[in-house]
N, C-alpha and C positions, 0 to 999 in steps of 0.2 A: 416780152419773153414768152417763148413758145411753151405751151403746156406739155408736160411729159407724156410720152406715148403710153397708152394704157398697157398694163401687163397682159401678156397673152393668157387666155383662159386655159386652165389645165385640161389636158386631154381626158376624155371620159374613159374610165376603166370599169372593170367588172366589180370593183369594190364600191362603186357609187351608184346611186339610182340612175337609170331605172333598173340596172342589173345589180341587185344587192345580194351578195353571197352570204348565206346564213350558215352558221356552223352546223355540220352534220352530226346527228346523234351518234353516240358510241355504238358500234356494232356489238351485239352480244356474242360471247364466246360460245361455240357449240358445246352442248352438254357432253360431259365425259362419260362414255359408256364403258361399263365394266367388261364387256365382251372383248374389247380391244386389249384389255390387260391380261386376259386369260387365254391360254392356247386353245381351249375347248370349253364347252359348258361344264360347270363344276359337277363332279360326281354326285350321285344321289345321296351317298352317305354323308358327304360334306354339307349338302343343303339341308339335310335333316338335322344335322348337329348345329349348324349356324343359320338361323332363320333370316338374318340380314343378308347373307350371301345368296340365299334363295330368292329373296325379294329383288335384289339387284340383278340377278340373272333373268328374272321374269320381266323387269322393266327394260332390260337391254334387248331381250330377244322375244318378248311376248309370251303368251301362253303356249304357242306352238313349240318354242324352244324347250319349255319344261316337259312337254309330252315327248318330244324327241329325245331329250336326255334320259327320261325314264325308260323309254324303249331301248336306248343304247345300253343303259345299265343292266336291264334284264337280259339283253343279248350277251353282254360280257359275263354275267353270272351263269347263263346256260353254257357258254363256251367253256368257262372254267370247270363247271360241273362235269361236262362230257370229257374234257381232257383228263381231269383227275380220276374219273371213273375208268377210263381206258388204262391209265397208268397203274391204278390199283389192281385192275384185272390182270394185267401182264405180270406185275410183281407178285400178286397172290398166286397166280398160276405157277410161277417158278418156285415159290416157297412150298406149295402143295406138292409139286412133282419131286422136290428134294426130300420132303418127308423127314422122319427121324427127329434128331435134336434141333435141326434148323426150323422145322415147322413148330415144334414145341416151344422153342425160344421166341419165335414170332408171336405165337398165341400168348405166351407169358407177357411179352411187352404190351400187346393190345389189352390184355386183362388188367395189367397194372394201370394203364391210362384210364380204362373204363371204371375201375374201382375207385380211383382217386376222384374222378368226376362225380361218381355216385355219392361219395361221402361229402363232397363239396355241396352237392344239392341238398343232402340231408342237413348239413350245417346251415345252409341258407334258410331253412325253415324256422330257425330260432327267432327271426324277426316277426313271424306270424304266430308266435306262441308255442312253437315246437320245442322239443328237448333233444338236441342231438347228443350223441355220445362224446366223451372227451376226445381231444385231438390225438392223444397217444393210442387210444383204442382204434380210431379210424386208420392210423398208420399201420398198426399191427395187422388189422384186417386186410388192408391193401397188400401187405407183404405176404400174408398167407394165401390170398387169392392168386397172387402172381406165381407162387410156388406150386399151386395145384396142377397146372398143365404139365409141368416137368415131372412131378411125382406120378402123375397118371401115365406118362410115357414109360417109366421104369417099373412101376408097381401095378398098374392097371386098375386098381380099385381105389375109390376115394371116400367110401362110406365112413371108415374109421377116422380118416383125417378130418372130415367135415364135423363129425360128432365130437371128436376131441377138441377141435378148434372152438366150436361153439361152447363147449364146457369151460374152456379157459377164458374166453371172452366174458361169459356170464359171471364167473368168479371174480374177474378183475373189475367188473362193473359193480358187483355187490360190495366189495371191500373198498371202493373209492371213498374219498372224502365227500361230505355233503349228503344229499338225499338222492339215492338212485331212483331212476324212473323206468317204468316198463317200456316207454317209447325208446329209450336208449338201447334196451336189450333187443327189442324187435327189429329196429333199424340195423343193428350190428349183425344179428344172426341172418336176417334177410340179405344183407350185403354179402355174407359168406356164401349163401346159396346162389344168389343172383349173379354175383360178379366172379365167383370162384368155381363153384360146383358145376353150374351149367356150361360155361366155356370149356370145361375139361372134356366134354363130349366131342369137341372138335378134334382133340388128339385121339380119343377113343375111336371115332369114326375113321380117321385117316390111318392110324397105326394098328387098331385092334382088329379090323376086318382084313386079315392077311390072305384070304383065299385068292388064288390067281384069277384074273379076268383076261383070258386069252382068246376071246372071240373076235377081236378086231384086228385089222391089219397093223394098226399102230403098235399093239402089243407084240406081234410077231417080229416087227422090224425095229423094235426098241434097241438102241445101242447097248452093247455090253459094258462100255465104260460108264454108262448111267444106270447100271444095275441089271440090264438084260430083261428077259421076259418075266423073271421073278419079281421085278420091281413094279410091274403093272398089276396091281391088286384091286379087289373090289372096293376097298377103302379109298384108294386113289381115285378111281372112277367116280364113286359116289360123292367125294369131296369136290372134285372138279365140276361135276354136274350141279351140285348145290350152290357153289359160288357163282357159276355162270347164270343159273336161274335166278338167284337173288339180284344180281346186277341187272338182268333183263327185266325183272319185275319192278324194281325201283325206277329204272329209266322209263318204262312204259307208263307206270302210274304217274310219274312226274310230268311227262310231256302231255299225255292225254288229260290228266287232271287240270293242268294249266290251260289247255286249249278248249276243252269241252266240259270241264267240271261245273256242275250247277247244284247237285243234290248233296248236302252235307252227309258224311258217313256217320259221325258220332260227335257228341259235344266235347269229348276228351281232347280231340285234335280238330279244331274248326277248319283247318286248311285241307284236310283229307275229304275227298268226295267219293260218292258211289261210282261215278264214271271212271275216276282214276283207279279205284280198287278193282273194278272189272277189267280194265285195261292191263293192270299189273298181273291179275290172274291169267289172262290170256297170254301175255308175254312169257310168264313163268312156265305155263304148261307147254306152249309152243317150243320153248328152249329145251325142256326136258325131252320132248318127243324127238326133236331134231338131233340132240346129242345121243339119244338112245340108238338112233339109226347109224350113227357114226361109230360110237364106242361099243355097240352091241351089248349094252347093259342099261336097264333091264331088257329082257328079250321081248316081252309082250308090250303091245301098245297100251293096254289097260294099266299095266304096272307103271309105265312111264307117265301116263296121265295122272295116276294116283300120287306118284312122287311129286309131280309139279304142283298139284293142289295142296299136298301136305307141306311142301316148302313154302308156298305162298301164305298159307294160314299161320304157320309158325312165325314167318317174317312179319306179317300184319299184327299178330298178337304181341310180339316183342316190341314192335314200334308203338303200339298203343300203351303198353306198360311203361315204356320210357316217356311217352308224352304225359302219362298220368303222374309220374314222379316229377317231371319238370313243372307241370301245372301246379302241383302241390307246393313246390319250392318257389313258385312265382317267377320263373325265368323262362326265356324262349329257347335259348340254345344251351346245351349242356357242355359244350366245349368247342374248340377250334382245331381239333386234331387233323381233320380232313378239310382242306380249303375248298370253298364253294359249296359245302354241305353244312346243314344245320347239325351242330354237335359233332361228335366223333362217329356216330352211326354204328359203332361197334356193338353197343348194348341191344340194338334192335334185332340182332340175329343170334341171341343166346339160345333161343328155343328151337331153332331149325335143326341143328345137328343132333340135339337130344332126341327129337322125334325120329329123325332118319336112322339114328343108331339103333334105337329100340325096335323100329319096324324091321330093319334089315336083320337084326339079331333074332327076332322071332321067326322070320322066314328061314334063316339058317338052321335054327333049332328044329323047325318042323321038317326040314329036308333031311 
């Protein structure tokens, strides 16, 4: 019997030696980067509030992304500040030109916002051992301050109103329950003076100086429907010059202080620099000189320069007083009335119009 034929050898495949296929290791998934989930680098305010978000942004884009985001955030703040400043300038110019009850009502609204922010700052000092006045006293003081510009428009003098209001506030503090404190009286009376009496000079400067200013072509060509030549007064010209100079001083100080500021101006406000202050002074004086050539008031170059210096000093002093109040309260910004600006910036210019009114009044009395 024949032996069975041997079975054919299986064909060599790549699954057998010498070609042994080893299982390949699993390929790791690419790391998930947060920058693919976000449309752009997170804003700086979000990264400050959420540290984990800042760390994820740094790991996704590196340190260069953090620096680029910071620069972009500063650029957005500067753009917002410039746009808001232009809008405020145009709106304030229209309100100043309108004058009368329109200007008084606008000042009253600004004073109400500023006085509420002031008393909120005073109330925030309670955590550091301060003694703020009762809330009803703060509200009454804010209402009195808001009425002062309107009363100034129709009665002209505020001495009796301020004195009588301070007397009523003092009596209400003395008869309150508990132990009255001298700090409550001083903060309330100072609030009446700072937030009510000083802003009333805005209305006095605009409406009280009614002498005609007909030296410019603008006054001669002023439409009759808008009041004619009689509407163009010294108060109108002085108020427009003051507001324009203040905007120019703030813008110059902000830009030059950020770009070239190295020397601190004072410990009250660490961000203010000597270079920024000098730039603000130059911008303010230059604006008053240029406007004096267009509006033909004041007539001399020396008077225009003196007005610019006076406006800048009043603005700087008011800004430092506001910074002192905020520093004592332990806060950075006193409000968010004006977007892109720290605080409402209304309180910073309480002293400007007071100085301008008294200087112009003295010149008018001497003449």
